[in-house]
N, C-alpha and C positions, 0 to 999 in steps of 0.2 A: 416149569418146563417150557422151552421154546420149540416151536415147530415151524418148519419152513417148506414150502412147496418147491421142489427142484425141477420137475419136468412133468409133462403130460403127453400122452400119445394114444392114438387108436391102434390096437393090436389085431383086431379082427372085425371085418365089416361083411355083412351078407345082406344084399338087397335083391329080392327076387319077387316075381309076380305071384299073386294069389291065384290059384287055379280052381280050387274047389270051394267056391263061395255058396253058402246056403242062403235061401230067401230071407231067413230071420236075421242073418249076419248083417245085412244092409242097414238094419235099424241101429246097430251099434256104431256105425261109421268108423271110429278109430278106437283101438285099444292099445294101451301102453302098459308094459310091466317092467319092473326095475328091481334090481338087487345090487348088493355091493359086498365086498369082503376085504378086510385088512389082511395083508400077507407079508410075512418076513421072508425075504428072498435070500437064501444062503449064497446065491451067486453075486449079491451085491458086495462091493469092495469093503464096506465098513459095517460094523454092528449097530450103527445108529441110524440106519436107513430102512424104510419099509415102504410097501406099496399099498394102494387101495385100488382094487379092481372093480370097475362098474360094469354092470350088464344091463343093457336096455333092449327091449323087443317091442316093436310097434307093428300093428296090423291096421291098414287102412282099407276098409271094405269099399269105400267110395272110390278111391284111386287104385284099388286092387294091387297093393303091394305089401310085403312084409320086410321089415328092416331090423336086423340084429347087429348090435355093436358091443364089442368088448373094448374098454378103455381103461388105461391105467394112469394113476398119478403117483409119482414118487416123492416121498417126504424124507426130511432129515430132522432129527431131534437131537437135543444136547444131552441125551442119556443113552445108555446101552438098552437095546430092545430085548425084552424077555417075553415069554408066553403070556405072562400077566399083563404086560403092556398092551398086547393085542386085544385084551378083553376090557381095557380101560376106556375112559371117556375120550382121551386124545385119539385113539385108533378107531373108535366106534361113533364118535359124534364130531369132534373138531376137524380131523383130517378129511373125512368124507364130505363134510359141509364146505370145506375150503375147495376141494377138487371138483365137486359136483357142478358148479357154474361153468367150468371148462368143458366137462362132458356134455352138459345141456346145450351149450353154444355149438359145439362140434356136431352133435346129433342134428340139431335144427338146421344148421348151415349145410350139412351134408345132404339132407333131403331136399332143401331148397335148390342147391346147386345141381342135384340130380334131376330137377325139373318138376318136383311136386310142390303142392301148395305148402306155404309156411306152416310148420308145426311147432308150437311152443310147448315144451315138456313141462310137466307140473313141478311145483316146488316140492321139496321133500323135507319132512320134519325128522331129522336124524335122532333127536331125543326120543321120539316115539318108537323108532325102529330099533333102538339099542337093546331093549329087553328081548325082543324077538330074535335079534342076532345072537345074543348071549345064549339063549336056549338052543338055537341051531348049532352054535359052536360047541356046546356041551354034549349034544347028541352025536356030533361028528368031529371029534377032537383032531383027527388027522387032516381035516380040510384046511 
């Protein structure tokens, strides 16, 4: 199977100041949480395209901000996409790993251009995340 990245874009960005910082929070300096979901979009023109949605949330207690980003990567494959495809390695490992560097660069550059210290997002091991993502998809099949 061949997979190709077609496009990437940020679809939601929320950058806001942290107002209720506790004394103990200052020790953590920066927290980052991440998630992703492969999605077949019925609105896409062809049945061989799907999206990977990335969700990132960073809190910097030192610089007192919170930044949430939703970012999507659109992919095309040489097969028809089924629900089984979205639970396979291409949708849960290969595609997210291909799109993540774009998400990572966007997130870091956005914060830098917003006037904050450079933030380098961690690398992600999508092979390790696959099993957790499959369990989550089985619990919530409508998602």
